[in-house]
Structures are given as structure tokens and as C-alpha cells.
KETI-874517 format. One record per atom (N, C-alpha, C): residue in one letter; x, y, z. Coordinates in steps of 0.2 Angstrom, whole numbers, plus 2048, in hexadecimal, padded with zeros to 3 digits. Layout:
AXYZ;...
//
This chain:
M9B47936B4;M9AD7906B3;M9AA78C6B9;I9A178F6B4;I99C78E6B9;I9977866B7;V9997816BA;V9957796BA;V9917786BC;L98B7776B8;L9857786BC;L9827736BA;P97E7706C2;P97D7696C3;P9767666BE;I9787626BA;I97575A6B7;I96F75B6BC;L96875D6BA;L9617586BE;L95F7566BC;P95C7506C1;P95B74A6BE;P95474B6B9;I9517486B4;I94D74B6AF;I9487476B3;P94174C6B3;P93C7496B8;P9397426B4;P93673C6B8;P9337396B7;P92E7376B1;V92B73E6B0;V92773C6AC;V9267406A6;F92C7416A5;F92D74169E;F93273B69A;L9337376A0;L93B73369E;L93672F69A;A93072D69B;A92D725698;A92A72A690;L92D73068D;L92D733687;L933732684;A939732686;A93E72F683;A93D72967E;P94172967A;P943721675;P94971E677;G94C71F67D;G95171C67E;G95771E682;P95B71D683;P961720689;P96172A687;L96172E68B;L960735688;L966737684;P96773A67F;P96C73D67F;P970741686;A977743684;A97974B688;A976750688;P96F75368A;P96E75B68A;P97375E683;Q97176067E;Q975766679;Q97176A677;R972772677;R96F773676;R96B77366C;G96577566C;G964772666;G96476D661;C966766666;C967760664;C96075B665;R95F75A65D;R95875665C;R95874F65D;V95474D660;V953746661;V94E744660;G94E73D65B;G94A73A65A;G947739652;G942738651;G94073A64B;G93A73C64A;P93773E643;P930743644;P92B742647;T92574264A;T91F74264D;T91B73F648;P919739648;P91273A641;P90B73D644;A90873E63C;A90174463E;A8FE73F642;R8F7744647;R8F474064A;R8EE740645;T8E973B648;T8E373C645;T8DE73C649;D8D673D648;D8D273D650;D8D2734652;A8D3734650;A8D372B654;A8D672B657;D8DF72F658;D8E372F65E;D8E0734665;A8DA735664;A8D773B66A;A8D7737670;S8D6732671;S8D572E676;S8DB729678;T8E0727675;T8E6726677;T8EE72C674;F8F3727676;F8FB729677;F8FC725673;D8FE72566C;D904720668;D8FF71A669;G8F9718669;G8F671266A;G8F4710671;A8F7714676;A8F571467E;A8EE71767F;Q8EB713683;Q8E4715686;Q8E6718689;I8E471E68B;I8E6724690;I8E1723698;D8E172069E;D8E07206A3;D8DC7276A8;P8D87296A7;P8D97306A9;P8D97316B2;E8D972A6B6;E8D87276BC;E8E27286BD;A8E47286B9;A8EB7276B9;A8EF72F6B8;L8E97346B9;L8EE7386B9;L8EE73C6C1;E8E97386C4;E8E773D6C8;E8F173C6CD;G8F07446CF;G8F67466D3;G8FB7486CF;S8FB7456C9;S8FE7466C2;S8FF74F6C0;A90574F6BD;A9077586BB;A8FE75A6B7;A8FC7546B3;A8F67576B0;A8F07596B8;A8F07556BD;A8EB7576C2;A8EF75E6C5;L8F575D6C5;L8F87656C8;L8F576D6C5;L8F476B6BE;L8F476F6BA;L8EC7726BA;G8E776F6BE;G8E276F6BD;G8DE7706B7;R8DF76C6B4;R8D976E6AD;R8D97676A9;H8D67696A4;H8D37606A0;H8D976169B;L8DC75D698;L8E075E694;L8DE75768F;H8DE75A687;H8E1754682;H8E4750684;P8E1748683;P8E5743682;P8EC742683;N8ED74867B;N8F374467B;N8FB74A681;A8F474F683;A8FA752686;A8F974E68E;A8F474E68F;A8F2748696;A8F7745696;A8F974068E;A8FD73B692;A90573D691;A90674268E;A90F744692;A90D746697;L909749699;L90B74B6A4;L90A7456A7;A90673E6A6;A9047396A8;A90C7366AC;P90A7346B3;P9107316B7;P91272B6B5;P9187296B6;P91B7266B3;P91771C6B5;P9147186B2;P9117146B3;P91570E6B9;P9117096BE;P9167066C1;P91A7026BE;H91F7016C6;H9246FD6C0;H9226F86C0;G9296F46BB;G9266EF6B5;G9216EE6B0;R91F6F66AF;R91A6F86A9;R91F6FA6A5;R91D6FD69F;R92270369C;R91C703697;R91C70B697;R91570E693;R91970E68C;P91570C686;P91570D67F;P91971467D;I921714679;I924718678;I92171D672;P920723673;P91C72666D;P92372B66B;P92472A662;P92872C65E;P928733661;Y92F735663;Y93273C667;Y936740664;T932746662;T93774B65E;T938750665;A93F754667;A93F75866B;A94675C66B;C94576266D;C94D76666B;C94D766674;V953764676;V95476467D;V95776A67D;M95877067E;M957776682;M958778689;A96077B68B;A95F77F690;A959784693;D95978568E;D95378C692;D94C78B690;T94A78368F;T94278168E;T940779692;T93D777695;T93D774698;T93776F695;I930771693;I92D76D68F;I93176A689;P931762688;P93075F683;P92D76567C;E930761675;E92D76366F;E926761671;N92775A66E;N92075866E;N91C756674;A91C75767A;A91A75967E;A91476067D;L91876667B;L91676C677;L91176866F;N91376666D;N911764667;N908760669;A90775D66E;A90375A671;A8FF760672;F900764676;F8FD76A678;F8FB76E672;L8FC77066D;L8FD77366A;L8F776E662;E8F776C662;E8F376765F;E8EB768660;T8EB768668;T8E4768668;T8E076F666;L8E5773664;L8E377B662;L8E177C65A;D8E4775656;D8E377764F;D8DC77A64C;K8DB77364E;K8D177464D;K8CD77B64E;A8CF77C652;A8CD781657;A8CE787654;N8D3789654;N8D878C64F;N8D6790648;V8D2789646;V8D178A63F;V8CA78C63F;R8C4787645;R8BC78A646;R8BF78F645;A8C379464C;A8C279864D;A8C179F648;A8C879E643;A8C97A163C;A8C17A3639;E8BE79B637;E8B879B632;E8B37A0635;L8B279F63D;L8AC7A263D;L8AD7AA63F;F8B27AC63F;F8B77B3643;F8B97B763D;P8B67B7636;P8BD7B8633;P8BE7C4633;G8B97C2636;G8BA7CC635;G8B67CF633;D8B67D5633;D8B27DA62E;D8B07D9627;S8AA7DA625;S8AB7D861E;S8AD7DD619;P8B17DC614;P8B57E260F;P8AF7E660C;R8A87E260C;R89F7E5606;R8A27EF60A;R89D7F1605;R89C7F6608;R8957F460D;Q8937F6612;Q88D7F8616;Q8897FC614;P8847FC615;P87E804613;P87D80861A;V87C80D61A;V87D80F621;V87580C621;H87080F61E;H86C80E620;H867807619;T86080561E;T85C801619;T856806619;V853806612;V84B80B612;V846805614;Y842805617;Y83D800614;Y836804613;G83380160E;G82E80260D;G82A7FC60A;G8217FF60B;G81E7F9608;G8207F6600;A81E7F05FE;A81E7EE5F8;A81A7F15F3;H8137F15F7;H80E7F55F5;H8117FA5F0;L8157FF5F3;L8158055F1;L81C8045ED;F81F8035EC;F8278025E7;F8258015E1;T82B8055DD;T8298065D7;T8308085D3;A8338075CD;A8398065CA;A83B80E5CE;D8388125CE;D83C81C5CD;D83981C5D6;T83B8165DA;T8398185E0;T83F81C5E5;T8458185E2;T84C81A5E4;T84B8235E4;P84A8225DB;P84D82C5DA;P84782F5DF;K84182E5DF;K83B8315E1;K83F8355EA;L84282F5EC;L84482F5F4;L8488355F3;G84D8355EE;G8528385F0;G84E8415EE;A8498415E9;A8468495E9;A8428495EE;L8408445F1;L83D8485F7;L84084A5FC;A8458465FE;A84A84B603;A84D84F602;L8518515FD;L8528545FA;L84F85D5FA;R84785A5F9;R8428615FC;R843862602;A84285C609;A84285D60D;A847862612;L84D86160E;L853864610;L85286B60E;D85086C608;D852873605;D849877608;D84487360C;D83F87760F;D841879616;H84687461B;H846874620;H84C875623;A85087561F;A859877622;A85B87A61B;P85B87E619;P85E880610;P86588360F;D865882615;D86F884617;D87488061B;A87988461C;A87D881622;A87C885629;T87B88B629;T87688E62E;T871889632;A86B88A62D;A86688562E;A86787D62F;F86C87C62F;F86F87462F;F870872634;A876878639;A87887763E;A87587A642;E86F87D642;E86B87F648;E86887864A;V864877645;V85E871645;V862869647;F868866646;F86C86364A;F87086564E;G87286B650;G87586A654;G87E869657;I87E86C650;I88686A64D;I88887264D;D89187264D;D89487764D;D89387B645;R891881643;R89288363F;R897880638;R89F87F63C;R8A287E636;R8A3878634;L8A0873639;L89D86D636;L89886C62F;A89486F634;A88D872630;A89187262A;D894876628;D898878621;D89A87361D;R89C86E61F;R8A286761C;R89A86261A;V89686161E;V88F85C620;V88A85F61B;H88886561C;H881867616;H88286560F;P88886860C;P889864606;P888860604;R88F85B607;R88D854608;R887850608;V88385260B;V87C85160D;V878851606;I879857605;I87485C5FC;I8788535F9;E87E8555F5;E88184F5F1;E8808495F3;K8808475F9;K87C83F5FB;K87683E5F4;L8708445F8;L86A8435F7;L86A8425F0;T86F8465ED;T86D8475E5;T8718435E0;R87583D5E2;R8798395E0;R8768315E2;E8758315E7;E87482B5EB;E87082B5F1;P86A82A5F0;P86482E5F8;P86382A5F8;V8638215F8;V86381D5FD;V86A8175FB;E86A8155FF;E86E8105FF;E86C8085FE;D868806604;D8667FE605;D85C802603;L85B7FB600;L8547FE600;L84F7F6601;R8497F4606;R8467EE607;R83E7F1606;I83C7EE601;I8387EB600;I8327E7603;D82F7EB606;D82D7E860C;D8267E360C;F8247DC60C;F8207DA60D;F81E7D7615;E8207DC61A;E81E7DA621;E8177DF624;D81E7E1628;D8197EA62C;D8177EE625;G81C7EF623;G81B7F761E;G8137F3618;F8137EE617;F8107EC613;F8087E7616;G8077E561C;G8017E2620;G7FE7DC61B;H7F97DB61F;H7F57D461F;H7F07D4619;R7F27D2613;R7EC7D360F;R7EB7CC60D;P7E67CE60A;P7E37C3604;P7EA7C3600;D7E87BB601;D7F17BA5FC;D7F07BC5F8;H7EA7BB5F2;H7EC7BF5EB;H7EF7C55EA;E7ED7C85EF;E7F07D05EE;E7F67D05EF;E7F77CC5F7;E8007CC5F7;E8047C75F3;D8017C45EC;D8037BF5E7;D8057C55E1;G8017CA5E1;G8017CE5DA;G8037D45DB;H8067D45E5;H80A7DB5E5;H8137D75E4;A8137D35E5;A8197CE5E7;A81D7CC5DF;V8177CC5D9;V8197CC5D5;V81A7D35CE;R8157D75D3;R8177DD5CF;R81E7E15D0;A81D7E15D6;A8257E45DB;A82C7E15D7;A82C7DB5D7;A8337D85D4;A8327DA5C9;N82C7DA5C8;N82C7DF5C2;N8317E55C2;E82D7EA5C8;E82E7EF5C8;E83A7F05C9;V83C7EC5CC;V83F7EA5CF;V8467EA5C8;A8417E25C3;A8477E25BE;A8477E95BA;I8427ED5B9;I8427F35B6;I8477F85BA;A8477F85BE;A84D7FB5C2;A8537FC5C3;L8557F35C1;L85B7F25BE;L85C7F35B9;S85A7F35B3;S85B7F55AD;S85A7FA5AE;G8557FF5B0;G8588085B0;G85D80B5B3;G8608075B9;G8648075BC;G86380D5C3;T85C80D5C5;T85A8125CA;T85880B5D0;L85C8055D2;L85C8025D8;L8628075DD;P8608065E1;P8688075E5;P86C8015E5;P8718045E8;P8778005EA;P8747F95EB;A86F7F75F1;A86D7F15F3;A8687F15F4;I8647EB5F4;I85C7EA5F4;I8597E45F6;G8547E35F8;G8517DC5FA;G8497DD5FB;I8487D7600;I8417D6601;I83F7D4608;R83C7D660D;R83B7D3614;R8317D2612;I8357CD615;I82D7C6614;I8297C6619;K8257C361A;K8217C261E;K8257BD624;P8257BA62C;P8277B8631;P8267B062E;L82A7AC632;L8297A362F;L8267A3636;N8207A6637;N81C79F63C;N81979F63C;E815799640;E81079563E;E80B797639;E80879F63B;E8047A1637;E8047A3630;L80B7A6631;L80E7A9629;L8127A6626;K8137A2626;K81B79C621;K81A79B61A;R81379A619;R810797614;R81179D60E;R80D7A2614;R80E7A860E;R8147AC60F;S8187AC611;S81E7AF612;S8237AC60D;L8267A560D;L8287A0608;L8247A15FF;R81E7A1600;R81B7A25FC;R81D7AB5F8;T81C7AF5FA;T81F7B45F8;T8257B65F5;F82A7B35FB;F8327B15F9;F8337AE5F2;D82D7AC5F0;D8307A45E9;D82D7AA5E3;L8277AD5E5;L8237B15E0;L8287B45DC;F82D7BA5E2;F82F7BF5E0;F8377BE5DD;L8387B75DF;L83F7B75DB;L83C7B35D5;T8387AF5D4;T8367AF5CE;T8387B35C9;R8317B65CB;R8317BC5C7;R8377C05C4;L8397C15CB;L83F7C85C7;L8447C45C5;L8467BC5C7;L84A7B75C1;L8477B85B9;D8437B55BA;D83E7B65B2;D83F7BF5AD;R8417C35B3;R83F7C95B0;R8477CB5AF;T84B7C75B2;T8517CD5B1;T8587C85AC;G8547BF5A9;G8577BC5A7;G85C7B75AE;G8597B75B3;G85E7B55B9;G8627BA5BB;T8627BE5BA;T8667C25C0;T8627C65C5;L8687C55CC;L8637C75CF;L8677D05D0;P8647D55D3;P8687DA5D6;P86F7DA5DB;P8717DE5D9;P8777E05E0;P8767DF5E6;N8797DA5EA;N8777DC5F0;N8717DA5F2;F86F7D65EE;F8677D55F2;F8677D15F6;V85F7D25FC;V85F7C9604;V8597CC600;V8587C7607;V8507C460A;V8527C6611;T84D7CD615;T84E7CC61B;T8477C961E;L8487C2623;L8457BC625;L8447C462F;P83E7C662E;P83B7C9636;P83A7C463B;K8377C6641;K8357C2648;K8367BA649;I83C7BB649;I83E7B1648;I8407B0650;T83C7AB651;T83B7AA65A;T8417A3659;S8427A0655;S845798655;S84979964E;P85079464F;P85579364B;P85378F644;E84B78D645;E84A786643;E84878D63D;Q84479263B;Q83F797638;Q84779A633;V84D79A639;V85379B633;V85379762F;A854792631;A85678B62D;A85178B627;A84C78A627;A84678B622;A84678E61D;L84B79561F;L84979961A;L850798615;A858795619;A85A794617;A85978C612;S854789613;S85478260F;S84E78560A;A84A78B609;A84878D602;A84C7925FF;C855794602;C8567985FC;C85C7915F8;D85A78C5FD;D8617855FA;D85B7835F4;A8567815F4;A85177F5F1;A8507855EC;F84E78A5EC;F84D78E5E6;F85378F5E2;E85A78F5E5;E86178F5E1;E8627895DE;Y8607835E0;Y8607805DD;Y85D77C5D5;W85577F5D7;W85177F5CF;W8517835CC;R8557895CC;R85778E5C9;R85C78F5C5;Q8617865C8;Q8677875C8;Q86B78E5C8;L8697915CD;L86D7975D2;L8747935D4;P87A7985D5;P87E7935D8;P87F7925E0;P87F78F5E4;P87F78D5EB;P8827965EC;G87E7975F1;G87E79D5F5;G87D7A45F4;T87A7A45EF;T8787A95E9;T8737AE5EE;L86F7AB5F2;L8697B15F5;L86D7AF5FB;Q86C7B65FF;Q86D7B8602;Q8677BD609;F8697B960D;F8637BC612;F8677C161B;E8617C561E;E8647C8624;E85E7C562A;V8607C462F;V85B7C4634;V8597C8637;M8537C963B;M8507D163D;M8517CD648;I8557D064C;I8537D0651;I8517D3654;E84A7D1655;E8437D5659;E83E7D265C;T8427CC661;T83D7C6664;T8427C8669;A8417C366D;A8447C1678;A8487BD674;Q8447B866E;Q8477AF66E;Q84A7B1668;A8517B8664;A8537B9660;A8597BC662;I8597BE66A;I85F7BF66E;I8607B8673;F85D7B6676;F85E7AF67C;F85A7AB679;S85C7A2676;S85879E676;S85379C67E;A85179967D;A84F794680;A851791688;D85678E686;D85A78B68B;D86279168C;G85E79868A;G86479D68C;G86879D68A;T86A79B686;T86E79E681;T86D7A367C;V8747A467A;V8757AC674;V8707A766F;A86A7AB66B;A8687A7665;A86C7A965E;L8707AF65F;L8707B0659;L8777AB654;P87C7A665A;P8817A3656;P87C79C653;R87779A657;R877795653;R86F79764B;F86F79F64D;F86B79F646;F8707A0640;I8767A2643;I87B7A563D;I87D79F63B;G87C79863F;G87F79163B;G87978D638;E87279163B;E86E78F636;E86B79262E;G86F79762E;G86F79A629;G873798625;G878795624;G87D792620;G88179461B;G88379961D;G88579E61B;G8817A4617;R87E7A4619;R87A7AA614;R8797B0618;I8787AF61E;I8767B4620;I87C7BD621;V87C7BE61F;V8817C661F;V87D7CC624;A8777CE626;A8787D462B;A8717CF631;A8727D3636;A86D7D263A;A8697D863B;H8647DA63B;H8627E2640;H85A7E2644;F85C7E6648;F85A7E764D;F8537EA64D;G84B7E764F;G8477E964E;G8477EB655;T8457F2655;T8457F765E;T83C7F565F;Y8397F565B;Y8327F865E;Y82E7F065F;D8307EB65B;D82D7E465E;D8337E2663;Y8387E4663;Y83D7E166A;Y8397E2670;T8387E966F;T8367F0674;T82F7EC679;A82B7E8670;A8237E8674;A8247E3678;A82B7DB676;A82C7D6677;A82D7D6680;C8317DB680;C8317DE686;C8307DF68D;S8277E068A;S8217E3690;S8237EC68F;I8297ED68C;I8297F668C;I8227FB688;T8207FF689;T81B800689;T81B803684;A81880967E;A81780967B;A81A81267B;A81881467F;A81B81D680;A82281A681;H825815681;H82E815686;H831810680;Q82E80E679;Q83180B674;Q83281166F;H83D80E671;H83D81566D;H84781166C;M84D813668;M852810668;M85980F66C;R85581866F;R859815675;R85A81467C;H85180E67E;H85380C682;H856807684;P85880468C;P85F80368D;P85A7FD68B;A8557F9689;A8557F1687;A8567F0682;C8587F567C;C8587F5674;C8607F6675;D8657FA679;D86D7FB67A;D8707F367E;F8697EF681;F86D7E9685;F86C7E267E;A8687E567B;A8657E0676;A86A7E0670;K86D7E566F;K86F7E866A;K8787E366B;H87A7E7672;H8817E5672;H8807DD672;V87D7D9675;V87E7D1674;V8807D266C;M87B7D5669;M87D7D6661;M8827D565D;Q8837D9664;Q88C7DA65F;Q8907D7662;V88F7D5668;V8947D066C;V8937C9669;A88D7C6666;A88F7C2663;A88F7C165C;L8917C5656;L8947C4651;L8987C864F;A89C7CB656;A8A17D0655;A8A37C9650;G8A87CD64B;G8B07CB648;G8AE7C4642;T8A67C2642;T8A47C063F;T8A07C2637;G8A47CA636;G8A27C962F;G89B7CD62D;I8977CB632;I88F7CD632;I88D7D2634;W88A7D862D;W8897DE632;W8837DF635;L8837E4639;L8807E563E;L87B7EC63C;S8747EA63F;S8707F363E;S86B7F3642;D86B7FB643;D8667FD648;D85F7FD644;G85A7FE64B;G851801648;G853807645;A849808646;A84980F643;A846812645;T847819645;T843821648;T83E820646;N83781F64C;N82F81F64B;N82D825649;V83082B64A;V82D83264B;V82D834643;M82B83663F;M82A836637;M82D83E637;P832844637;P83084B632;P82A84C62B;I82684B630;I82184E62B;I81A85462F;G81D85962B;G81785E62D;G81B86662D;S81B869633;S81D871633;S823870635;R828875633;R82E876632;R82F873639;E82D877640;E82E874648;E82F86C647;V82886A647;V828862645;V82E85E641;V82F86163C;V83385F637;V83D85F63E;H83B86463C;H844865643;H844862648;R83F86164C;R83F85C651;R83F853652;A83D85364B;A83E84B646;A84484B647;W84584E644;W84E84E641;W85084F645;R85085164A;R856851650;R85684A655;L84F84A657;L84F842657;L85183B655;H85083E64C;H857838649;H85C83A648;F85D840648;F86683F64A;F86983D652;E86583E656;E86783B65B;E86983465B;H86382E659;H86282A659;H868829653;V86B82B64C;V86D826648;V87582764C;R87682D651;R87C82E652;R87D828659;H87882865E;H87A824663;H87981965F;S878819659;S877813656;S880814655;L884818650;L88C818650;L88F819655;V88D81B65A;V89081A660;V892815662;T88C813664;T88E809667;T88D804660;G89280865B;G894802657;G88F801652;F889803653;F884800649;F883805644;Y887804640;Y88780A63A;Y88080A635;Q87F806637;Q877806632;Q872804637;G86D808632;G865808634;G85D80A631;W85880A633;W85480A62E;W85381162E;D84D815625;D84C819625;D846816622;L83F81A628;L837817624;L83681F621;H83882361E;H83682961B;H83B82D619;P83A82F612;P84083460E;P84183A60F;A83E83D616;A83F84261B;A84483F61E;Q84583961F;Q84B836625;Q850839623;L85283861A;L859836617;L85C83D61C;P85B84261A;P85F84861B;P862846623;S85E847627;S86184562E;S86784062F;R86483A62C;R86783262D;R871835629;Y87283A624;Y87683B620;Y878840625;A875843626;A87884B62A;A87D846632;A879844634;A87B83E63A;A88483B639;V881836634;V888834631;V88D83862F;Y88D83A62C;Y89283F62A;Y89584462D;A893847635;A89484E63B;A89684563D;F89684063D;F89983B643;F89F839641;F8A1839639;F8A6839638;F8AA83E63A;L8A9843634;L8AA848635;L8AF84D637;E8A984D63E;E8AF84F646;E8B284D648;G8B6847647;G8BA845649;G8C0843644;L8BE84463E;L8C5842639;L8CB84663E;D8CC84C63D;D8D284E63D;D8D684D641;A8D384B648;A8D784864C;A8D884064E;A8D583D64A;A8D4834646;A8DD836641;S8DA83C63C;S8E083A63A;S8E883C63A;E8E7840640;E8ED83F643;E8EE83C647;R8EB83664A;R8EC831650;R8F082D64A;L8EB82E644;L8EF82763F;L8F382663C;K8F882D639;K8FC82E639;K90482B63C;Q900831643;Q90782F647;Q90782764A;F90182364A;F90181F64E;F908818647;V90281A641;V90981663B;V90F81763B;A91181F63B;A91982063B;A91B81E640;Q917819646;Q91C81964B;Q91B80F64A;A91980C646;A91B807642;A91A802649;A91380264B;A9117FD651;A9137FD658;Q918802659;Q91980665E;Q91480A662;A913808668;A90E80C66B;A91181466B;T90B81766B;T91082166B;T90A82466F;L90A829671;L90682D674;L903832672;V8FF833670;V8FC83A66C;V8F7840673;G8FA844671;G8F8847677;G8F484467E;H8EE843680;H8ED840685;H8E9838683;V8EB83767E;V8E883067B;V8EF82C67B;F8EE82767E;F8F082067C;F8F181A676;D8F581A672;D8F281866E;D8F580F66E;D8F480B66C;D8F680266A;D8F3800663;A8F37F9662;A8F27F965A;A8EB7F865A;A8E87F565E;A8E27F565E;A8DD7FE65E;T8E280165F;T8DF808661;T8E180865A;G8E4808658;G8E6807651;G8E180464C;Q8E080064B;Q8DA7FD646;Q8D2801647;G8D180364D;G8CC807652;G8CD80D64B;L8D381264C;L8D3816646;L8D581463F;L8D580F63E;L8D880E636;L8CD80C634;N8CA80A63A;N8C2806636;N8BF80D637;Y8C281263C;Y8BC81A63A;Y8BE81C634;F8C381B630;F8C782162A;F8C0819623;L8C3813627;L8BD80E621;L8B7811620;R8B3812626;R8AC812628;R8A9818626;A8B081D628;A8AB825625;A8AD82361B;L8B1820617;L8B181E613;L8AC81B60F;N8AA816614;N8A6811611;N89F81460F;C89E81A614;C89881F615;C89782460F;R89C82560C;R89F829609;R89E83360D;A89F82F612;A8A1836614;A8A683A615;I8AC837610;I8B383860D;I8B4836609;S8B5837604;S8BB8375FB;S8C08305FE;E8C082C5FA;E8C68275FA;E8CD82C5FA;Q8CD8325F7;Q8D38355F8;Q8D383A5FF;E8CD83A601;E8CE840607;E8D183A60C;A8CE83360D;A8D082E612;A8DA82D60E;I8DB82D60B;I8E282B609;I8E783260E;E8E483960A;E8E883D60C;E8E683E614;M8E183D619;M8DF840620;M8E483A622;S8E5832620;S8E582B625;S8ED82C623;G8F182F61C;G8F982F61C;G8F8829619;L8F4825615;L8F381C614;L8F381C60D;T8F581860A;T8F6816603;T8ED812602;P8EC8145FB;P8E68105F9;P8E78065FA;D8ED8065F8;D8EA7FC5FB;D8EB7FD602;E8F1802606;E8F0800610;E8E8801612;L8E380760C;L8DB809611;L8DB80260E;R8DB7FB60A;R8D57FA605;R8D67F2609;S8DE7F360C;S8DF7ED60F;S8DB7EA616;R8D97EF61B;R8D57F061F;R8D67EE626;S8DE7EB623;S8E07EB62C;S8E77F0630;F8E67F1632;F8EB7F5636;F8F27F1639;V8F07EC63C;V8F67E563A;V8FC7E6633;R8F57E3630;R8FB7E2628;R8FD7E8625;I8FA7EE629;I8FB7F4623;I9047F6629;L9047F6630;L90B7F6630;L9117F1631;Q90F7E962E;Q9137E562E;Q9187E9626;R9137E8621;R9147EA61B;R91C7F261A;R9187F7621;R91D7FB620;R9237F9624;T9237F6628;T9277F462E;T92E7F262A;S9287E9625;S92F7E8621;S92F7E961C;G92C7EF619;G9307F4611;G9357F5615;
//
């Protein structure tokens, strides 16, 4: 028989004991339950004030970190001779294979409670809603109830004139002919069925500066047209307005248009907003501008008796101050906080941003390194928040001869593909002839890698969370989520149908809709 020596208990923990220690027995519970802590306990340990200097040279100091007061007290050295530290209620498992008493461990863990809850609130994950692949911008003075079907007809005509079949389509966009055979008919179907996914009625750059009475008139007229389109079923899945910036010169004009448009729209629709309606706030230079629009939304909802949170808006990132604040911190988290839960998207403004960075006009384009830097800051700041990201626009229009159109299409295709590769799944379109190249780039991006992604995902799910080697690619749980996201994005933009996603991913409809690779594996392994 092996006799283990009984080691002396370190003095630092003797003060935690309520009385004589029992003989160490595996699984023995000592003392009563630990009472719930409150915020008032932050500077005390069960009523005893914590003296930071008393920790000098203690285990806390040796750890080399700042500790929560409760944890610091648990690690404090024993009091001077003749003094007795107040004894906290103590619950511990005396285990031969662990060292830290349970109440000391609980003290550490308690410090995480609020932090973990707050993190879950701030970073809930991707939104389950369908994100549009683009936003089409057009001047408010041009919008009519039949704008969306007209844009689709013009896009189809451009495709028929300049890439009427898969062979021409493959040549224009530089893709494999077999891929073009799959993409070309899908683009035609898309332009016929749903040519526009999101449309923005623009009262800013696309509208220009006009006399107040003229903008008032267009705000009311545009609202009337939206109401007609809503009743007639000709609106795209998402729509909204872009107001002028809330700078000193235009702040009153901006909010007047906001109020005029919404008031007339609700009057005409009986108080109903179109699905997925948003307001776009451009050229933000301070968080107070975001807060002002949120306050305007609050006020409008109050006086129109709308449910709180009905109005949502998106912020445009097109100034240097929208990337970094004056104190050098990242600006976006403050913007989101000032939005009060109303912000659903952040859109990058390529040309205003590059101009703000003193980049000359000849070099202002979507693939400039300055744009990639700003967009990466946006990604990092908003990752996990559920707020959508959108890239900007290609400003070379496909108008003119076939050669000119093809050149503009190829440029737009490359820009859209660059956005997709860098994780921006939405962008702007400014002309109906850009719709063919938009959907060509999106569909080609997802379809070209679909077969390989299908094989990897099926094998990975079959291994039920065990790492697997497929070809020369090593997969883990994070890669599994990435593969699932690939199918979700392809399905979201209608590059593939739900039936195709089910067949190619090997997942059930419910598993696809769960949007979580971890949950899929948990269900399969537990079943």
C-alpha cells in the first residue's frame, strides 16, 4: 500500500475555512451554500474592506494581474497575528485531484457573468434575414411605381444585345464555358422574376441640391408612388430612401424630407410601411448625427403611434471620421450604440471616402488599398453583430458600343468578385445595364466552387465533429461553419434553389435553417 504524505494547507486558504477542516475525502462538501453576490460586494469580501496594499507579495501579486476584489480576497495573505479575517460562508469540494477551492473558483467566475451576457447581446451572430446582393440607387425625381419592372426590362435588353448566349457570356466575363452554361440561364431567370433586390430612392447625390419647395414636392410624390407600387405588387423585396447628411448646412432639410416622405407614405398606406424599409444616412462625421436620426425615428414613432423600433436605418461609411474618431478609436461601435438598435447595415462609399483620403480622381476605385483597409476595419468592428456590410459602386457605366459595354461589364464583374472574396456580399448598382454583370459575378462565384464545397461538407458532417482530411485540405469546426455559410449565401442570393442546397449539402431543411454547424453536429451525434 502506498501512503501519501498529508501536505500542510497553505496559510492563504486557511482563513477561508469556517472551522476545523475535515479529513480530506473525495467528493466531500463542506459548509453551506454561498449567498448570491450583489454589486455592493464589489469592494468588499463578505463585509470586509479589501486593502490593495495587503496583496503586495501575495498570490494575487504573483499572478501579475488585476483581480476582481472577491478573487483578490480569496488570494490575500493571512492577517497579522492576533487579528482574524471575517470568515465567508464556504462551499468547497475537497478533491485530491484539484487545488483551487470551489468558492475561490466561483469568485473568479462571478466576474465573467455580466461580461459574458453583455458579449452575447453585442455579438448575437449573423442575421437570419435575407441580405440583398445589391442596392440599386436612383434619383428620387425619377422614381415611379413601375421603376422595378422597367429596370428588369432594360437589363434583359442589354443582356440580349451584348451577351445573348452562353458562348458570348463566357467570353465577356472570362469564365469557363461549362460554368457559363449554368450561370447564363439563371441570370435571365433572375432578371425576369426579380431584377432588383433592394432599391434606394435617393435625395442626396443622385438627386442634387434643389430649392426647398421642389424637394418637398418630390418627397411627397415619391411617397405616393411607393404606396401605389406597394398595393400593385411592383416593389422589390427591400426599399428605402437616402436622405441628405445631417451636417450643419443640410440637417434641417434632411429631416424635413424624412418626415414629409414617411408622413405621406403612411397616410396613403393606412399606416403600413413596405417590407424591409430603411433610411440611409450618408456622410457621417460624428456619432451625434447618428443619435439625431435615432431621435427623429423615436419622435416619429411616438406621434404616429407606431411600435417602438419600427423604423430602421443604415449608416454610410464614406468619411475618415466614420472609420476613426478624433481620439483615435474605431468609430463604428459608437455609431451602433447611438443607433439604439435601429441600425441594420453599414454601406461603404468608395468615392467620397477616397476623396476624403486625398486620392486623386484617376485612382478612385473599389480595389484601391485605402478602400480595402477601411472595409477591413468595418468587418472587424461589426463582426458577429448581425449588421450587414455593403461595398460601394462601380462608376463606369456599360453604355455605348458592344466593346464599351463589354469593358464596363468586365470591370464591374471584377469589382463584385473582389467584394465577394473579401467578405462583402452586397454592393451598389447605379444603372440597369449593371444588373447582368452583378448577377453573373455573384452566381459564378458560388457555382464554380459548389461541387468541391458539397463534397467537403458532406464528409465533414459525416465525421460528426471529428477532424477529417479531404484531399489536401484539413477541416475543423470553423471550416465546417464556413462551408455551411457558403451554401447559405448561395441560397440567399438564389444562385441555387433550396432543393439544390439540400441535395448538395446533405443537410435537411431544418438543419440548413438552423444556420449553425455546431448545432447540426450536436443534433446528429445526440440522435
